[in-house]
C-alpha positions as CSV (number, residue, x, y, z in Angstrom):
1,M,56.3,262.8,25.9
2,K,57.3,265.0,22.9
3,N,54.5,263.5,20.8
4,Y,52.0,264.4,23.4
5,V,53.3,268.0,23.7
6,L,53.1,268.3,19.9
7,L,49.5,266.9,19.9
8,F,48.3,269.3,22.6
9,K,50.1,272.3,21.0
10,A,48.4,271.6,17.7
11,L,45.0,271.3,19.3
12,S,45.4,274.4,21.5
13,D,44.1,276.7,18.8
14,E,40.4,277.2,18.4
15,T,40.5,277.1,14.6
16,R,42.5,273.9,14.5
17,L,40.2,272.3,17.1
18,K,37.2,273.3,14.9
19,I,38.9,271.8,11.8
20,M,39.5,268.5,13.7
21,I,35.9,268.4,14.7
22,L,34.8,269.0,11.1
23,L,37.1,266.3,9.8
24,S,35.8,263.9,12.4
25,E,32.6,263.7,10.2
26,K,34.3,263.0,6.9
27,E,37.1,263.9,4.6
28,L,36.8,267.5,3.3
29,C,38.4,269.8,0.8
30,V,39.8,273.1,1.9
31,C,36.9,275.0,0.3
32,K,34.4,273.1,2.5
33,I,36.4,273.9,5.6
34,E,36.7,277.5,4.6
35,A,32.9,277.7,4.2
36,A,32.1,276.0,7.5
37,L,34.5,278.3,9.4
38,D,33.8,281.4,7.4
39,S,37.5,281.8,7.0
40,S,40.0,282.6,4.3
41,Q,41.8,279.9,2.3
42,A,45.2,281.2,3.6
43,K,44.2,280.9,7.2
44,V,42.7,277.4,6.8
45,S,45.7,276.2,4.9
46,R,48.1,277.5,7.5
47,H,46.2,275.7,10.3
48,L,46.0,272.5,8.2
49,T,49.7,272.6,7.8
50,V,50.2,272.7,11.6
51,L,47.8,269.8,12.0
52,R,49.6,267.8,9.2
53,N,53.0,268.5,10.7
54,A,51.7,267.3,14.1
55,G,50.7,264.0,12.3
56,L,47.0,264.6,13.0
57,V,45.7,265.0,9.5
58,A,46.6,263.5,6.1
59,S,46.0,265.0,2.7
60,R,45.4,263.6,-0.8
61,R,45.2,265.3,-4.1
62,D,42.4,264.7,-6.6
63,G,43.0,266.8,-9.6
64,Q,43.1,270.4,-8.5
65,W,41.5,269.6,-5.1
66,I,43.3,268.6,-1.9
67,Y,41.2,266.6,0.6
68,Y,42.0,266.3,4.3
69,S,41.1,263.6,6.8
70,I,42.0,262.7,10.3
71,V,44.7,260.0,10.5
72,K,44.3,256.7,12.3
73,P,45.0,257.2,16.0
74,K,48.6,256.2,17.0
75,S,47.9,255.9,20.7
76,C,45.1,255.3,23.2
77,L,45.1,259.0,24.0
78,E,44.7,260.0,20.4
79,E,41.9,257.5,20.0
80,K,40.0,259.0,22.9
81,I,40.6,262.5,21.8
82,F,39.5,261.8,18.2
83,S,36.3,260.2,19.4
84,C,35.5,263.2,21.5
85,F,35.7,265.4,18.4
86,K,32.6,263.7,17.1
87,D,30.8,262.7,20.3
88,C,31.6,265.4,22.8
89,L,32.7,268.6,21.1
90,R,30.2,269.0,18.3
91,T,28.2,272.2,18.7
92,K,25.5,274.1,16.9
93,D,28.2,276.6,15.9
94,L,29.8,274.1,13.6
95,P,27.4,273.1,10.8
96,Y,27.3,269.5,9.7
97,L,28.6,269.4,6.2
98,L,27.0,267.5,3.4
């Protein structure tokens, strides 16, 4: 039950939910997420830390850049929620990134 509480707490913030929707498209660096959300690097990084600590996103370094992606779902619930990011929650307010 604790894992589900952590999952829903992490997703209960609008910015973090938007980040997850963006990452459902593809792996992104912080700068692309910043641009898509019109937000500061500090704010985006703080939210990515919460998502990473909840086990929802993974990061990898490539030179000076850090790229983030959604992790493989660990449960049926995560699988359904992750699929909704791309299929159900996408809005015109969140631009598709190239």
